[in-house]
N, C-alpha and C positions, 0 to 999 in steps of 0.2 A: 527668268531669262532663258532664251532659247538656247540650247545646247551647241549649235554651231557657233553662235556668238560667244559662248561662255569659252568653248575651245580657243577661240582666237584671244579674247581679252585675257584670259589666264596664261596665254602663250604656250599652250601645249601643242597647238597646231599654228602654223605662221599665218595661214590665210583662212579667211571663212569658206571660201569656195572650196578648199581642199578638206575642211572640216565637214562640209555639206557633203562631198563625194564620198568621204571615209563612212559617214552615217548611212547613206544610201547602199554603201557595199556592205553594210552589216557588221563593220569592224569596231563599232563603238558599243557598249554595253554599260546601261545604268542599273544598279541595284540587281544584276544578274538577269536582266532583260535588254534584248537588243533594241536599241533606241533610234527614233528618227532624229532628223536634225532640229524639227520643230519641237521636240521633247522639252518640257519644262524642267529645269535644273534649280535645285534648292539645298540649302545647308544640311549637311548630313548624308547626301547622296555618295555614292561609291561608283566612280566612272572607270571603266576599263578600257584601254584603246590597244587594238592589235597593230603593230608596226612590224610589217614582214614576218620574222620569226620571233620577235620581241613583243612583250605586253607590257604596258605601263599602266598601274592602277593607283588612282589618286582618290582622296576623300574630300569632299567639298565642305569647307568650314565658314566660307562667307561668300556671298554674291553681291558683287558691286557692278553697277551698270557700265561704268568706264574707269579706268586707270588715271590716277593722279600723275600728274607730269613729275611730282617729287618722288613717287615711287617706281618710275619707268625703269631706272637702272638698278634697282635693288636686286 
């Protein structure tokens, strides 16, 4: 799955266009490398996102194309 879509579906970033802009600005890193929005995300990857002076680091455990409505509010 594309990185920008993953960031939106996982709700790390609210909108896909914002995720795309963050990738273009070089604020998103996958496994220690600056990533483009079109980069492929797979299970086991470590994604780091820089938000201003804060940084969020997450490990991808599973990649699903869409979220289920039953899990939307968990």
